[in-house]
C-alpha positions as CSV (number, residue, x, y, z in Angstrom):
1,M,0.0,0.0,0.0
2,N,1.5,3.3,-1.1
3,I,1.1,6.3,1.2
4,P,0.3,9.5,-0.8
5,T,2.4,12.3,0.6
6,E,2.8,16.0,0.2
7,Q,5.3,18.3,1.7
8,V,3.9,21.3,3.5
9,G,5.9,24.3,4.4
10,S,9.4,25.6,4.2
11,I,12.8,23.9,4.4
12,P,15.5,25.6,6.6
13,R,17.8,27.7,4.6
14,P,21.5,26.8,4.4
15,V,23.9,29.0,6.5
16,E,25.5,30.4,3.4
17,L,22.2,31.8,2.2
18,I,21.3,33.2,5.7
19,L,24.6,35.0,5.9
20,G,24.3,36.2,2.3
21,M,20.8,37.7,2.9
22,K,22.2,39.5,5.9
23,A,25.1,40.8,3.9
24,H,22.8,41.9,1.1
25,A,20.6,43.8,3.6
26,A,23.7,45.5,4.9
27,G,24.8,46.5,1.4
28,E,27.8,44.2,1.5
29,L,26.5,41.8,-1.3
30,D,25.1,42.8,-4.6
31,D,21.9,41.3,-6.2
32,K,23.9,39.0,-8.5
33,G,25.7,37.5,-5.6
34,L,22.5,37.0,-3.6
35,N,20.7,35.4,-6.6
36,Q,23.5,32.9,-7.0
37,L,23.1,31.9,-3.4
38,F,19.3,31.6,-3.9
39,D,19.8,29.4,-7.0
40,A,22.3,27.1,-5.1
41,A,19.9,26.7,-2.2
42,L,17.0,26.0,-4.4
43,S,18.8,23.3,-6.4
44,E,20.1,21.6,-3.3
45,T,16.7,21.7,-1.6
46,I,15.0,20.1,-4.5
47,R,17.7,17.5,-4.8
48,L,17.3,16.5,-1.2
49,L,13.5,16.5,-1.4
50,E,13.7,14.1,-4.3
51,L,15.8,11.8,-2.2
52,T,12.9,11.4,0.3
53,G,10.9,9.5,-2.2
54,S,8.0,11.9,-1.9
55,P,5.9,11.8,-5.1
56,V,5.2,15.6,-4.7
57,I,7.7,18.3,-3.7
58,T,8.0,22.0,-3.4
59,D,10.8,24.6,-3.6
60,G,11.1,24.7,0.2
61,E,10.4,28.5,-0.1
62,Q,14.1,29.1,-0.3
63,T,13.7,32.3,-2.4
64,K,10.5,33.8,-0.9
65,P,11.2,36.9,1.3
66,S,8.2,35.7,3.3
67,F,5.5,33.0,2.8
68,A,2.9,35.6,4.0
69,T,4.1,38.9,2.6
70,Y,5.8,37.9,-0.7
71,P,3.1,39.6,-2.7
72,I,3.9,43.0,-1.2
73,A,7.7,42.7,-1.1
74,G,9.1,46.1,-2.4
75,M,5.9,48.0,-1.8
76,Q,5.9,51.2,0.2
77,L,4.4,50.2,3.6
78,S,3.9,51.4,7.1
79,P,5.5,49.2,9.8
80,D,2.8,49.7,12.5
81,G,0.2,47.2,11.5
82,V,-1.6,44.4,13.3
83,I,0.2,43.0,16.3
84,I,0.2,39.2,16.9
85,P,1.0,38.0,20.5
86,F,2.4,34.6,21.2
87,A,2.0,32.4,24.3
88,D,5.5,33.1,25.6
89,G,5.0,36.9,25.5
90,H,6.8,37.9,22.3
91,T,4.9,39.5,19.4
92,R,5.1,39.9,15.7
93,Q,3.7,42.8,13.7
94,L,2.3,43.1,10.2
95,P,2.8,46.2,8.0
96,K,-0.1,48.1,6.5
97,I,-0.6,49.7,3.1
98,K,-0.5,53.4,2.6
99,G,-2.6,53.8,-0.5
100,G,-4.1,52.1,-3.5
101,P,-4.9,50.5,-5.8
102,F,-3.6,47.3,-4.2
103,R,-1.6,45.2,-6.6
104,Y,0.7,42.2,-6.0
105,Q,4.3,42.9,-6.6
106,T,5.1,39.2,-7.0
107,Y,3.0,36.2,-7.9
108,A,3.7,32.8,-6.6
109,D,4.0,31.2,-10.0
110,E,7.4,32.9,-10.3
111,Y,8.7,30.6,-7.6
112,L,6.9,27.6,-9.1
113,N,8.4,28.0,-12.6
114,K,11.9,28.1,-11.2
115,A,11.4,24.9,-9.3
116,K,9.8,23.1,-12.2
117,K,12.9,23.6,-14.2
118,L,15.0,21.7,-11.7
119,T,12.8,18.5,-11.2
120,K,10.7,16.1,-13.1
121,L,8.5,15.5,-10.1
122,P,5.1,17.2,-9.6
123,V,5.5,20.5,-7.7
124,K,2.9,22.0,-5.5
125,Q,2.8,25.7,-4.7
126,A,1.8,27.6,-1.6
127,V,0.1,31.0,-1.7
128,I,-1.1,33.3,1.1
129,S,-4.8,33.7,1.8
130,A,-6.8,36.7,0.9
131,S,-8.0,36.9,4.6
132,A,-4.4,37.3,5.8
133,L,-3.6,40.1,3.4
134,S,-6.9,41.8,4.3
135,L,-5.2,42.7,7.6
136,L,-2.9,45.1,5.7
137,Y,-5.6,47.7,5.4
138,P,-5.3,50.2,8.2
139,G,-8.1,50.5,10.8
140,E,-8.2,54.3,10.4
141,G,-8.8,53.9,6.7
142,I,-7.1,55.6,3.7
143,E,-8.2,58.9,2.2
144,G,-9.4,58.3,-1.3
145,Y,-9.1,54.5,-1.1
146,S,-11.9,52.8,0.7
147,Q,-11.8,49.4,2.3
148,E,-14.4,48.2,-0.2
149,Q,-12.1,49.2,-3.1
150,F,-9.2,47.5,-1.4
151,I,-11.2,44.2,-0.9
152,H,-12.3,44.3,-4.6
153,H,-8.6,44.6,-5.7
154,L,-7.5,42.0,-3.2
155,L,-9.9,39.4,-4.4
156,D,-8.8,39.9,-8.0
157,E,-5.2,39.6,-7.0
158,A,-5.7,36.5,-4.8
159,E,-7.6,34.8,-7.7
160,A,-4.8,35.7,-10.1
161,D,-2.2,34.3,-7.7
162,V,-3.9,30.9,-7.5
163,R,-4.9,30.7,-11.2
164,R,-1.4,31.6,-12.5
165,C,0.0,28.7,-10.4
166,L,-2.7,26.2,-11.8
167,N,-2.1,27.4,-15.3
168,S,1.7,27.0,-14.9
169,G,1.3,23.4,-14.1
170,A,1.3,23.2,-10.3
171,Y,0.3,19.8,-8.9
172,N,-2.0,21.7,-6.6
173,V,-2.1,25.0,-4.8
174,Q,-2.1,25.3,-1.0
175,I,-3.6,28.4,0.5
176,D,-2.0,29.3,3.9
177,F,-4.8,30.2,6.3
178,T,-3.0,30.1,9.6
179,E,-5.0,33.1,10.9
180,A,-8.0,30.8,11.2
181,R,-7.3,29.3,14.6
182,L,-6.1,32.6,16.0
183,S,-9.3,34.4,14.9
184,L,-11.2,32.2,17.3
185,K,-8.9,33.3,20.1
186,L,-9.6,36.9,19.4
187,D,-13.3,36.3,18.8
188,P,-14.6,33.1,20.4
189,S,-18.0,33.8,18.9
190,G,-16.6,32.7,15.5
191,G,-17.7,35.9,13.8
192,L,-14.2,36.9,12.8
193,L,-13.4,33.4,11.5
194,Q,-16.7,33.4,9.5
195,S,-15.8,36.7,7.9
196,F,-12.4,35.3,6.9
197,I,-14.0,32.2,5.4
198,D,-16.6,34.3,3.5
199,L,-13.7,36.4,2.1
200,N,-11.7,33.3,1.0
201,N,-14.8,31.7,-0.4
202,Q,-15.3,34.7,-2.6
203,V,-11.9,33.8,-4.2
204,L,-12.7,30.0,-4.4
205,D,-16.1,30.7,-6.0
206,R,-14.2,32.0,-9.0
207,F,-12.9,28.5,-9.7
208,T,-14.7,25.5,-11.2
209,E,-15.4,22.4,-9.1
210,E,-12.7,20.5,-11.0
211,E,-10.2,23.3,-10.3
212,R,-11.0,23.4,-6.6
213,K,-10.0,19.7,-6.3
214,R,-6.4,21.0,-6.9
215,I,-6.7,23.7,-4.2
216,G,-6.1,23.1,-0.5
217,V,-6.1,25.1,2.7
218,H,-3.5,24.9,5.4
219,S,-4.3,25.7,9.1
220,C,-2.2,25.5,12.2
221,P,-1.8,27.3,15.6
222,G,1.2,29.3,14.4
223,G,4.7,28.6,15.6
224,D,7.6,31.0,16.3
225,H,10.5,30.6,18.8
226,D,9.0,27.4,20.2
227,S,5.8,29.2,21.0
228,T,2.4,29.4,19.3
229,H,-0.3,32.0,19.0
230,S,-3.4,29.8,19.2
231,A,-2.5,26.2,20.2
232,D,-5.1,26.5,23.0
233,V,-7.9,26.8,20.4
234,G,-9.2,23.3,19.7
235,Y,-10.2,21.8,16.4
236,D,-13.7,21.2,17.8
237,S,-14.2,24.9,17.5
238,L,-12.4,25.4,14.3
239,L,-13.4,22.6,12.0
240,P,-17.2,23.2,11.8
241,L,-16.4,26.5,10.1
242,L,-13.2,25.6,8.4
243,F,-14.8,22.8,6.4
244,R,-17.2,25.4,4.9
245,L,-14.3,26.5,2.7
246,K,-14.9,25.4,-0.9
247,A,-11.6,23.7,-1.2
248,G,-10.8,20.0,-2.0
249,N,-7.9,19.5,0.5
250,F,-7.2,20.5,4.1
251,Y,-3.8,20.4,5.7
252,L,-4.0,20.2,9.5
253,E,-1.4,20.3,12.2
254,Y,-1.8,17.0,14.1
255,A,1.4,15.6,15.6
256,G,1.6,18.4,18.2
257,E,-2.0,18.0,19.4
258,K,-2.4,16.7,22.9
259,D,-5.8,15.2,22.3
260,K,-5.5,13.4,19.0
261,Q,-8.7,11.4,19.4
262,S,-10.6,14.6,19.8
263,V,-9.1,15.9,16.5
264,L,-10.2,12.7,14.7
265,R,-13.7,12.9,16.2
266,S,-14.0,16.5,15.0
267,I,-12.9,15.7,11.5
268,A,-15.3,12.7,11.3
269,A,-18.2,14.9,12.5
270,H,-17.6,17.9,10.2
271,I,-15.8,16.8,7.0
272,Q,-17.9,17.5,3.9
273,P,-18.4,15.3,0.8
274,G,-15.5,15.6,-1.7
275,Q,-13.0,16.9,0.9
276,R,-9.7,15.3,1.9
277,V,-7.8,15.9,5.1
278,F,-4.0,15.7,5.4
279,L,-2.6,15.3,9.0
280,G,0.8,16.3,10.0
281,V,2.9,13.5,11.5
282,T,6.0,15.4,12.7
283,D,6.0,17.8,15.7
284,V,8.2,20.5,14.5
285,L,8.1,22.4,17.8
286,S,9.7,19.5,19.7
287,P,13.5,19.5,20.0
288,R,13.5,15.7,19.8
289,V,13.6,14.2,16.4
290,E,11.1,11.4,15.9
291,T,12.3,8.1,14.6
292,P,10.8,6.6,11.4
293,E,9.3,3.9,13.6
294,E,7.4,6.4,15.7
295,I,6.0,8.2,12.6
296,R,5.0,4.8,11.2
297,D,3.2,3.8,14.4
298,L,1.4,7.2,14.6
299,I,0.2,6.7,11.0
300,L,-1.0,3.1,11.7
301,R,-2.7,4.1,15.0
302,E,-4.5,7.0,13.3
303,T,-5.4,4.7,10.4
304,L,-7.1,2.3,12.7
305,A,-8.8,5.0,14.7
306,G,-9.9,6.8,11.5
307,E,-11.3,3.7,9.9
308,G,-13.1,2.9,13.2
309,R,-14.8,6.3,12.8
310,G,-15.9,5.5,9.3
311,F,-13.3,7.5,7.4
312,Q,-12.8,6.6,3.8
313,R,-9.2,5.8,3.1
314,Q,-9.1,8.3,0.2
315,R,-10.2,11.2,2.5
316,L,-7.7,10.9,5.3
317,R,-4.1,11.6,4.6
318,H,-0.9,12.5,6.3
319,Q,1.9,15.0,6.0
320,P,5.1,14.5,7.9
321,G,5.6,17.5,10.0
322,L,2.7,19.6,9.0
323,G,1.3,22.4,10.9
324,L,3.9,24.5,12.7
325,D,5.1,26.4,9.9
326,A,7.9,28.4,11.5
327,A,8.3,25.7,14.1
328,G,10.5,27.5,16.4
329,I,12.7,29.0,13.7
330,Q,12.8,32.7,13.4
331,P,13.7,34.5,10.2
332,R,17.3,33.7,9.9
333,P,17.8,36.7,7.6
334,H,17.1,38.9,10.5
335,G,19.5,37.2,12.9
336,R,17.3,35.2,15.2
337,G,17.9,31.6,14.7
338,P,16.2,28.4,15.9
339,R,16.3,27.3,19.5
340,H,17.0,23.8,18.4
341,P,20.2,23.7,16.4
342,S,19.8,20.0,16.0
343,R,16.9,20.6,13.6
344,D,18.7,23.3,11.6
345,R,20.2,22.5,8.2
346,E,23.7,22.7,9.8
347,G,23.0,19.2,11.2
348,D,22.2,15.9,9.6
349,R,20.0,15.9,6.6
350,P,16.7,14.7,7.8
351,W,14.5,14.2,4.8
352,P,15.5,10.7,3.5
353,R,14.0,9.1,6.6
354,R,10.5,9.7,5.2
355,R,10.9,7.1,2.5
356,R,11.7,4.6,5.2
357,S,8.9,5.7,7.3
358,R,6.4,5.0,4.6
359,A,8.2,1.7,3.8
360,G,7.8,0.6,7.4
361,A,4.1,1.3,7.3
362,R,3.7,-0.7,4.1
363,G,5.7,-3.6,5.5
364,R,3.6,-3.9,8.6
365,R,0.3,-3.8,6.6
366,R,1.6,-6.6,4.3
367,G,2.6,-8.7,7.2
368,T,6.4,-8.4,6.6
369,P,8.3,-10.1,9.4
370,A,9.6,-7.7,12.0
371,A,13.2,-8.8,11.5
372,A,13.0,-7.9,7.8
373,R,11.5,-4.5,8.6
374,S,14.3,-4.0,11.1
375,R,17.0,-4.7,8.5
376,R,15.4,-2.3,6.1
377,R,15.1,0.4,8.8
378,S,18.7,0.1,10.0
379,S,20.2,1.1,6.6
380,R,20.9,4.6,7.7
381,R,20.1,7.2,10.4
382,T,18.1,10.3,9.6
383,G,16.3,13.1,11.4
384,T,13.6,15.7,10.8
385,A,13.7,19.3,9.9
386,T,11.7,22.5,10.6
387,R,11.4,25.5,8.4
388,P,12.9,28.9,8.6
389,W,10.5,31.8,9.3
390,P,11.4,34.5,6.9
391,F,8.4,36.5,7.9
392,R,9.4,39.2,10.3
393,R,5.9,40.7,10.5
394,A,3.1,38.7,12.0
395,S,-0.5,38.7,11.0
396,G,-3.5,39.0,13.2
397,R,-6.4,41.1,14.2
398,R,-6.0,44.5,15.6
399,S,-6.3,43.4,19.2
400,G,-3.5,41.1,18.5
401,A,-3.1,37.9,17.0
402,L,-2.4,36.4,13.8
403,R,0.7,34.8,12.8
404,P,0.7,32.3,10.0
405,R,3.1,29.5,10.1
406,R,3.7,26.2,8.5
407,S,6.0,23.4,8.7
408,T,8.2,21.0,6.9
409,T,5.7,18.3,6.3
410,R,4.3,15.7,4.2
411,A,1.0,13.9,4.2
412,R,-0.5,10.5,4.1
413,A,-3.7,9.5,2.5
414,R,-6.5,7.5,3.8
């Protein structure tokens, strides 16, 4: 039995690129030199992801200035936007726009096209949600550019971002909606979350049913410096509204959840026809690297639990590590590194272990003797990785709170 997988999130940048980005920001490295470092990091990341055996890969977001604010990189902005608080007391802050009309400076298909030139494997592409970018409009308004005008332009641009990726041959497109869980912390009534879902559905409504099968939504409690902004918000509150999004795939943080059975119950109770769920199987906030056997066992336990709750195998999937997108790693370009060096790219390369993790699960289902599985597993040691967080500004509601995040992850289907 093959385990369908998809990577979700970024891959930690190599030290050379981190230092190069700092040097470029300080005026010590020209654009040509920085682009050479970007190209080298992109090529190496794709090469390593291919070695994992994953049937679908990404570019690891090596060249994005930020997974959340890449569309506005280079735009004239004010720094005093929405503040997002984290459980440990630190905060992040979004910028805000100064005027209109609102137009993307960069579309995600630019990153997709570069990656596709370097691999023969299918490539998926992540884009930021319209709801996250809606937080860029200042609460005090902009003279001569109303919020209604801004939303109209935002919807056009968000649609174009997704459509350009689909037209460029993306395997599928993942919309990062990490503000979802946080919105319930800011507004437990669900009104804020519903407004976000309505806005994102206005984008999704512009696509056909067949196109929406290739569009997914990622949600997690946001991770930064080993802390989260909304891990205390349960899926039982989130999923009834989240599954109203008109998308075909949903990527949910799972490995870090304390009550996994509750998560499965919520999914079973609220998933809609035609929707598939990908569950993250690597806890990227933990300093301890899971073994392939632990990931295999988590998948098998969840498989049995899911089938016991009536899940169709095609609708429940897994993604190694999904969910905590920054997973304790702060934007290296700005000098604040991960708290767990063992998970940084300076350490062992982690990704090849995923192939063995899936092989172990297949072996057990086929009744392969334990000794044979053990011989296969002992072929080499590997670890797991988290992603860098190149996003200095956080996203949230005015009273504080939104900070998207994602993780190095892949998913497994049921």
